[in-house]
C-alpha positions as CSV (number, residue, x, y, z in Angstrom):
1,M,24.7,62.4,-16.7
2,K,23.2,62.6,-13.5
3,G,20.4,60.6,-15.4
4,N,23.4,57.9,-16.5
5,K,24.7,57.3,-12.8
6,I,21.6,56.4,-11.6
7,K,20.4,53.8,-14.9
8,L,24.0,53.0,-13.9
9,I,23.6,52.2,-10.2
10,T,20.4,50.5,-10.7
11,E,21.8,48.1,-13.2
12,I,24.0,47.7,-10.8
13,L,22.3,47.1,-8.2
14,A,19.8,45.0,-10.7
15,I,22.5,42.8,-10.9
16,V,22.9,42.3,-6.8
17,V,20.0,41.3,-6.7
18,I,20.0,38.5,-9.1
19,V,24.0,37.2,-7.2
20,L,22.2,37.0,-4.3
21,I,19.8,35.0,-4.8
22,S,21.8,32.9,-7.8
23,F,24.1,32.3,-4.9
24,V,22.8,32.6,-2.0
25,G,19.0,31.8,-2.5
26,V,15.6,33.3,-1.1
27,Y,14.6,31.8,2.6
28,M,11.6,32.0,3.4
29,Q,10.1,30.7,6.6
30,D,8.4,27.3,6.6
31,Y,7.2,26.3,10.2
32,N,10.3,26.2,12.5
33,K,13.2,26.4,9.6
34,M,13.7,28.2,6.7
35,I,13.4,26.8,3.4
36,N,15.7,27.9,-0.2
37,K,13.0,28.7,-2.3
38,V,14.9,28.8,-5.8
39,K,15.5,25.2,-7.9
40,E,18.4,23.4,-6.5
41,F,20.3,22.0,-9.0
42,T,20.2,18.4,-10.8
43,Y,23.3,16.1,-11.2
44,S,23.8,13.6,-13.7
45,K,24.3,9.6,-12.3
46,D,28.1,10.7,-12.9
47,L,28.1,13.1,-10.5
48,D,25.3,12.3,-7.6
49,G,25.3,8.7,-7.7
50,Y,22.0,6.7,-8.9
51,R,19.7,3.9,-7.7
52,E,20.1,0.6,-10.1
53,V,16.9,-1.8,-9.6
54,V,15.6,-4.9,-11.0
55,L,12.2,-5.1,-12.9
56,E,9.8,-8.8,-12.0
57,V,7.4,-9.9,-14.0
58,S,5.1,-11.3,-11.3
59,N,1.6,-12.0,-12.6
60,I,2.2,-14.5,-15.2
61,D,-0.1,-18.1,-14.5
62,D,2.5,-20.4,-15.8
63,T,-0.6,-23.2,-14.9
64,E,-1.4,-22.8,-19.2
65,T,1.2,-24.9,-19.4
66,N,0.3,-27.8,-16.9
67,E,-3.8,-27.7,-18.2
68,G,-2.9,-30.3,-21.1
69,S,-1.3,-32.7,-18.2
70,T,-3.7,-32.5,-15.7
71,E,-6.8,-34.2,-17.7
72,N,-4.8,-37.6,-18.7
73,N,-1.7,-38.7,-16.6
74,E,-1.7,-41.9,-19.3
75,D,-0.9,-39.6,-22.4
76,A,1.0,-36.1,-20.5
77,E,3.7,-39.2,-19.1
78,A,3.8,-40.7,-23.0
79,S,4.9,-36.7,-24.6
80,E,5.9,-34.7,-21.9
81,D,8.6,-33.2,-22.6
82,G,7.5,-32.5,-26.5
83,E,4.7,-30.8,-25.2
84,S,6.0,-28.5,-21.9
85,N,9.5,-27.4,-24.4
86,S,6.1,-26.8,-27.3
87,Q,4.2,-25.5,-24.4
88,E,7.0,-22.7,-23.5
89,K,7.7,-21.6,-26.4
90,E,4.3,-20.2,-26.9
91,T,4.0,-18.8,-23.6
92,E,7.6,-16.8,-24.6
93,K,5.9,-15.6,-28.0
94,S,2.6,-14.9,-25.9
95,Y,4.3,-12.5,-23.6
96,Y,7.0,-11.1,-25.9
97,E,4.6,-7.7,-27.3
98,E,3.4,-7.5,-23.2
99,Y,7.3,-7.3,-22.6
100,K,7.5,-4.6,-25.1
101,E,5.2,-2.8,-24.2
102,A,5.8,-2.7,-20.4
103,K,9.0,-0.9,-21.3
104,K,7.3,1.4,-24.0
105,I,5.3,2.5,-21.3
106,I,7.9,2.5,-18.3
107,E,10.1,4.5,-20.4
108,K,7.2,7.2,-21.9
109,R,6.3,7.1,-17.3
110,L,10.4,7.7,-16.6
111,K,10.1,10.6,-19.1
112,L,7.3,11.6,-18.1
113,L,7.7,12.3,-14.5
114,G,10.7,13.9,-15.0
115,V,13.6,11.8,-14.9
116,Q,16.1,12.6,-17.9
117,D,19.1,10.4,-16.9
118,Y,18.0,7.1,-17.8
119,N,19.6,3.9,-18.8
120,I,16.6,0.7,-19.2
121,S,16.8,-2.5,-21.2
122,Q,14.6,-5.8,-21.4
123,N,15.9,-9.4,-20.8
124,G,13.5,-10.5,-23.9
125,D,12.2,-13.8,-22.9
126,N,11.5,-13.2,-18.8
127,G,10.4,-9.7,-19.8
128,S,12.9,-8.4,-16.5
129,I,13.4,-4.9,-16.2
130,Y,17.5,-4.1,-15.8
131,L,16.9,0.0,-14.4
132,Q,19.4,3.1,-14.2
133,I,17.8,6.8,-12.4
134,P,20.0,9.2,-10.7
135,E,19.4,9.4,-7.4
136,N,17.8,12.8,-6.3
137,E,15.0,13.8,-4.0
138,N,12.5,12.3,-6.7
139,T,14.0,9.5,-7.4
140,D,11.2,7.2,-4.6
141,H,8.4,9.1,-6.0
142,V,9.4,8.0,-9.2
143,L,9.2,4.2,-8.8
144,S,6.7,4.3,-6.5
145,N,4.6,4.6,-9.6
146,L,6.7,3.8,-11.4
147,L,4.7,0.5,-11.8
148,Q,1.4,2.1,-11.4
149,I,-1.0,-0.4,-14.1
150,G,-2.7,2.1,-14.3
151,N,-6.3,0.4,-14.8
152,F,-9.0,3.5,-15.4
153,E,-12.7,2.8,-15.1
154,I,-16.6,4.1,-14.8
155,K,-18.8,1.4,-13.9
156,D,-21.6,0.7,-12.6
157,S,-21.6,1.1,-9.0
158,E,-23.7,-2.4,-7.7
159,D,-22.5,-4.4,-10.7
160,S,-18.6,-3.8,-10.9
161,S,-18.4,-6.3,-14.3
162,K,-20.8,-3.4,-15.9
163,V,-17.5,-1.3,-17.4
164,F,-18.9,1.4,-19.8
165,I,-15.4,4.2,-20.7
166,N,-11.9,2.1,-20.2
167,N,-8.0,3.6,-20.3
168,D,-8.5,2.7,-24.8
169,N,-12.0,6.0,-24.2
170,L,-8.7,8.3,-22.6
171,K,-8.1,11.0,-25.1
172,K,-6.0,13.1,-22.5
173,V,-6.2,13.7,-18.4
174,S,-4.7,17.0,-17.1
175,T,-4.3,19.0,-13.9
176,V,-5.8,21.8,-13.9
177,Y,-7.1,25.2,-11.0
178,N,-10.0,27.1,-9.8
179,T,-9.0,29.6,-8.0
180,T,-12.8,31.6,-6.0
181,A,-12.3,34.2,-3.3
182,N,-11.6,30.4,-0.3
183,G,-8.6,29.6,-2.4
184,T,-7.4,27.6,-5.2
185,I,-8.8,24.4,-5.9
186,V,-6.9,21.3,-8.1
187,Y,-8.7,19.2,-10.1
188,L,-8.1,16.2,-12.5
189,Q,-9.4,17.2,-16.2
190,F,-10.6,13.4,-17.8
191,D,-10.4,13.9,-21.6
192,F,-12.8,11.4,-24.3
193,D,-12.3,10.8,-28.0
194,K,-15.6,10.0,-29.4
195,N,-16.9,7.1,-28.1
196,G,-16.3,7.9,-24.5
197,K,-17.8,11.2,-25.6
198,K,-21.3,9.9,-26.1
199,T,-21.5,7.1,-23.5
200,L,-20.9,9.2,-20.9
201,K,-23.7,11.7,-22.7
202,D,-25.8,8.2,-22.3
203,L,-25.3,8.4,-18.9
204,S,-25.9,11.5,-17.6
205,S,-29.1,11.7,-19.9
206,G,-30.0,8.2,-18.6
207,E,-30.6,6.5,-15.8
208,Y,-27.7,7.3,-13.8
209,K,-28.8,10.8,-13.6
210,T,-29.4,12.2,-10.8
211,N,-33.1,11.7,-9.6
212,T,-34.8,14.8,-8.6
213,E,-38.4,13.5,-9.0
214,D,-40.9,12.3,-5.7
215,N,-41.5,8.3,-7.2
216,T,-43.5,7.4,-4.2
217,S,-46.9,6.2,-5.5
218,S,-50.1,8.0,-3.8
219,A,-51.3,4.2,-4.1
220,N,-49.6,3.8,-1.0
221,E,-51.3,5.4,0.7
222,E,-54.6,4.4,0.9
223,E,-56.1,2.4,3.2
224,T,-56.5,-1.3,2.7
225,P,-59.7,-2.7,4.3
226,E,-60.3,-5.0,6.4
227,N,-61.3,-7.9,4.5
228,N,-58.6,-8.2,2.4
229,S,-56.7,-11.5,2.5
230,E,-53.1,-12.2,3.8
231,E,-52.5,-12.4,-0.6
232,T,-53.6,-9.4,-0.9
233,A,-50.8,-7.7,1.6
234,E,-48.4,-9.8,1.0
235,S,-49.1,-8.4,-2.6
236,T,-48.7,-5.3,-1.2
237,E,-45.8,-5.5,0.4
238,N,-43.7,-6.8,-2.6
239,S,-45.4,-4.3,-4.8
240,E,-43.0,-1.6,-2.4
241,T,-40.5,-3.6,-1.8
242,E,-40.2,-3.6,-6.7
243,Q,-41.4,0.5,-6.1
244,K,-38.4,1.1,-4.0
245,E,-36.0,-1.1,-5.8
246,E,-36.8,1.3,-9.2
247,N,-37.0,4.4,-7.0
248,K,-33.4,3.4,-6.2
249,Q,-30.4,6.1,-7.5
250,K,-28.3,4.2,-9.9
251,K,-25.0,5.7,-9.7
252,I,-21.1,4.8,-11.2
253,I,-17.8,4.9,-9.7
254,L,-14.7,6.3,-10.9
255,A,-11.9,4.4,-10.6
256,I,-8.2,3.7,-11.1
257,D,-6.4,0.2,-10.1
258,D,-9.2,-0.4,-8.6
259,S,-9.4,2.6,-6.4
260,D,-12.6,4.4,-5.6
261,L,-11.7,8.1,-6.7
262,I,-15.5,8.9,-6.4
263,T,-19.0,7.3,-6.4
264,S,-21.8,9.6,-7.7
265,S,-24.5,9.8,-10.6
266,F,-24.7,13.2,-12.9
267,D,-26.9,16.1,-12.0
268,D,-26.3,17.6,-15.6
269,V,-25.7,15.9,-18.6
270,M,-22.4,15.9,-19.6
271,E,-21.7,17.0,-23.4
272,T,-18.5,17.7,-23.3
273,G,-17.0,14.6,-22.9
274,S,-15.0,15.8,-19.9
275,I,-15.0,15.3,-16.4
276,N,-13.1,17.8,-13.7
277,L,-12.7,15.7,-10.8
278,S,-11.4,17.3,-7.6
279,M,-8.5,16.8,-5.4
280,N,-8.8,18.6,-2.6
281,R,-10.7,21.4,-0.7
282,A,-10.8,24.5,-1.5
283,T,-7.5,26.2,0.3
284,T,-5.3,28.7,0.2
285,D,-1.9,27.4,1.3
286,Q,1.0,27.1,-1.1
287,E,2.2,24.0,-0.1
288,S,-0.4,22.0,0.4
289,I,-1.4,23.1,-2.9
290,N,1.8,22.7,-4.1
291,D,1.3,18.8,-2.8
292,T,-2.2,18.2,-4.2
293,E,-0.7,19.1,-7.7
294,K,2.2,16.9,-7.9
295,S,-0.1,14.4,-6.2
296,A,-2.5,14.3,-9.6
297,S,0.1,15.1,-12.8
298,T,1.5,11.6,-10.8
299,I,-1.9,10.3,-11.7
300,A,-1.9,12.2,-15.1
301,N,1.2,11.2,-15.8
302,I,0.4,7.5,-15.4
303,L,-2.6,7.4,-17.2
304,N,-1.4,9.3,-20.3
305,S,1.5,6.7,-20.1
306,G,-1.2,3.9,-21.0
307,K,-2.3,0.8,-18.9
308,M,0.7,-1.6,-18.1
309,P,0.2,-5.5,-19.8
310,L,1.6,-7.1,-17.0
311,T,1.9,-6.7,-13.4
312,Y,5.9,-5.9,-12.5
313,E,7.6,-6.1,-9.1
314,I,11.0,-4.3,-7.7
315,K,12.8,-7.0,-6.7
316,Q,16.4,-5.5,-6.2
317,N,17.2,-1.8,-5.6
318,A,20.4,0.2,-4.6
319,Y,22.2,3.1,-4.9
320,I,25.8,2.9,-6.0
321,Q,27.2,6.0,-5.5
322,S,29.0,7.5,-8.2
323,D,33.4,7.9,-8.6
324,I,33.3,11.5,-8.6
325,T,32.6,12.7,-4.9
326,K,31.1,16.1,-4.2
327,S,34.7,16.8,-2.2
328,T,36.1,16.5,-5.4
329,L,34.0,18.3,-7.6
330,S,34.5,21.4,-5.2
331,K,37.9,21.4,-5.8
332,I,37.1,21.7,-9.3
333,C,34.9,24.5,-8.2
334,F,37.4,26.2,-7.1
335,I,39.8,25.7,-9.3
336,I,37.8,27.1,-11.7
337,S,36.8,29.5,-10.4
338,I,40.7,30.8,-9.4
339,I,41.9,31.1,-12.4
340,F,38.2,33.3,-13.5
341,A,38.9,35.8,-10.5
342,V,42.9,35.8,-12.2
343,C,41.3,37.1,-15.1
344,L,38.5,39.2,-13.7
345,I,42.0,41.3,-11.2
346,Y,43.2,41.5,-15.2
347,I,40.7,43.3,-16.2
348,I,39.7,46.2,-13.4
349,L,43.7,46.4,-13.6
350,K,43.7,47.3,-17.3
351,F,41.1,49.1,-17.6
352,K,40.5,50.8,-14.2
353,S,36.5,52.0,-13.6
354,K,34.7,50.4,-17.2
355,G,36.2,47.5,-15.4
356,I,35.3,47.5,-13.0
357,I,31.6,47.5,-14.2
358,A,32.7,45.2,-16.7
359,V,33.6,42.3,-13.2
360,I,30.2,43.2,-11.8
361,A,28.6,42.4,-15.9
362,N,30.5,39.1,-16.2
363,I,29.7,37.8,-12.7
364,G,25.5,38.8,-12.9
365,F,26.1,36.8,-15.9
366,I,27.8,33.4,-14.2
367,A,25.1,34.4,-12.1
368,L,21.5,34.3,-14.4
369,D,23.0,32.0,-16.8
370,L,23.7,29.6,-13.7
371,L,19.8,30.3,-12.7
372,L,18.3,29.5,-16.1
373,V,20.5,26.0,-16.0
374,R,18.0,25.3,-12.4
375,Y,15.0,26.4,-13.7
376,A,14.9,25.2,-17.1
377,N,15.9,22.0,-15.7
378,V,19.2,21.3,-17.2
379,S,21.4,18.3,-15.5
380,I,24.4,18.9,-14.8
381,S,27.1,16.7,-15.7
382,L,31.4,17.1,-15.8
383,E,30.7,17.3,-20.1
384,S,28.1,20.6,-19.1
385,I,30.9,21.9,-16.8
386,V,33.2,22.2,-19.5
387,V,31.5,23.6,-21.5
388,A,30.1,26.0,-18.7
389,V,33.0,27.3,-18.6
390,I,34.0,27.9,-22.1
391,I,31.0,30.2,-22.1
392,A,32.0,32.2,-19.5
393,L,35.6,32.1,-21.2
394,C,33.6,32.7,-24.2
395,N,31.7,35.6,-23.0
396,Y,35.4,37.0,-20.9
397,L,36.3,37.3,-23.9
398,M,33.7,38.9,-25.7
399,V,33.7,41.1,-22.8
400,Y,37.0,42.6,-23.1
401,E,36.8,42.8,-26.8
402,F,34.4,45.9,-25.9
403,L,36.6,47.4,-23.2
404,S,39.1,47.4,-25.8
405,T,36.9,49.1,-28.8
406,K,36.7,52.7,-27.9
407,E,33.9,53.9,-31.0
408,A,30.6,52.9,-30.0
409,K,30.4,52.3,-34.4
410,K,33.1,49.3,-34.1
411,T,31.6,47.7,-30.8
412,Q,28.4,47.5,-32.9
413,E,30.5,46.0,-36.1
414,L,32.1,43.3,-34.1
415,F,29.2,42.3,-32.2
416,K,27.4,41.5,-35.5
417,S,30.7,39.9,-36.5
418,Q,30.8,37.5,-33.3
419,I,26.4,36.9,-33.7
420,I,27.3,35.6,-37.6
421,K,30.1,33.2,-36.3
422,A,28.0,31.4,-32.9
423,I,25.4,30.8,-35.4
424,P,27.4,27.7,-36.8
425,I,27.6,26.9,-32.6
426,L,24.0,27.2,-31.7
427,L,23.4,25.0,-34.8
428,I,25.2,22.6,-32.9
429,A,24.0,23.4,-29.6
430,I,20.3,22.3,-31.4
431,I,22.0,19.8,-32.4
432,F,23.1,17.8,-29.6
433,T,19.9,19.0,-27.4
434,F,18.0,16.9,-29.0
435,S,19.8,13.8,-29.0
436,A,19.3,10.8,-27.8
437,F,23.1,9.9,-25.9
438,T,21.7,12.2,-22.4
439,K,25.6,13.4,-21.8
440,L,25.5,14.8,-25.4
441,S,22.1,16.7,-25.1
442,T,22.7,18.0,-21.6
443,A,25.8,19.8,-23.0
444,G,24.4,20.8,-25.9
445,M,21.2,22.6,-23.8
446,F,24.2,23.9,-21.4
447,L,26.0,25.5,-24.8
448,F,22.7,26.6,-26.3
449,W,21.3,28.9,-23.1
450,G,24.4,30.1,-22.9
451,V,25.1,31.5,-26.6
452,T,21.6,32.8,-26.1
453,L,21.5,34.2,-22.7
454,S,25.5,35.6,-23.7
455,F,24.9,37.6,-26.5
456,I,20.9,39.2,-25.0
457,Y,22.7,39.8,-21.3
458,N,25.8,42.0,-23.0
459,Y,24.2,43.6,-25.8
460,T,21.4,44.8,-24.0
461,L,23.2,45.5,-20.7
462,T,27.1,44.9,-20.5
463,R,27.3,47.1,-23.7
464,D,25.1,49.7,-22.0
465,M,27.0,49.2,-18.8
466,I,30.7,50.0,-20.1
467,K,29.2,52.8,-22.8
């Protein structure tokens, strides 16, 4: 009996901790201010407003359409209208595939950069892209990196025309870590395909391998006879110059969008087909590690999405405020809380001490569900709020039935029957989750996580506490 009380008190204390973390947060000092370390909610466009952006192509050279007229003025004047119309059609046709590819890459980058609720469309005639993305703390970061070309090259340090490896040879770019006694180092790991692997091995074992031998010729140390002619002296000087050029260490440059990340030679033969590039010095500062990791992940996402075939620039960038204000949302949440509080008070009045335990368990479920939603990166929309309210009410009814059923055997049977009834709901939730329609997918994720957590939580914790 005493052991059961200790167990119950422990379970209640655990729920209290979960409730405090979910509703209050975990605050830690960061320099001169306290920061909540618990992840914030992610809101959809209909609740938090959105950014409306127009992207236009900026690097199409229209001089191609005028080349024919500059060579022969008389012929150009005679057929000016016909040729210009024909050339314009050919230009539009030639860039149509590039337009489509650019839109495809931008969509892929949006997903890799964590943007879920977005709308994108394109003008097929001029390639302009119209984009709507949610307004949050990452919006500016996304837009600043969305239009990067992502041109990856490993080339000769002296002759930039000698490109040995490019985007076509990239298999995958990843962010990896290495923790030592001095701290954590963040790396960008470049994995190459079969051809890239072979090229990398050839470079690292050939003339780009670090030269550790002393190539100084002993001939240069010999004394020159006094009667040597000027021609011999000049010849010796030329040979010394050639010797220095031969002994000069050849290096490669790893560059992204013409920005040199590293210039180096190879100390060892690269046989694994991958290169690790350190992004920081070893440090124990977690904030610095997180910032470096975010920067490295952004580079990896850009390169993994592919190289942009055209250069785009932002022509319009406007914030569109949501019709539903934060004040309205707060009022809705307040009304829902009042209704739910009335239901919980009813349980306490009817079931007394067991009712109090059930209320504590119910509040703990809601707190845990809200934490799960945040860390599962589920966006909150009007549809998902409705789903969340329905799940909370269903969980309330499940607990109510547990309280009403006194026999343990009947409770077990009741639980099994509820699981069978929930299977079709879970299947619908999974289908909704993979929907291309964002509002439907977020509602599906809310439904799936809520129903799953409800059964696990009530079977392992609530049922045990009430019993």
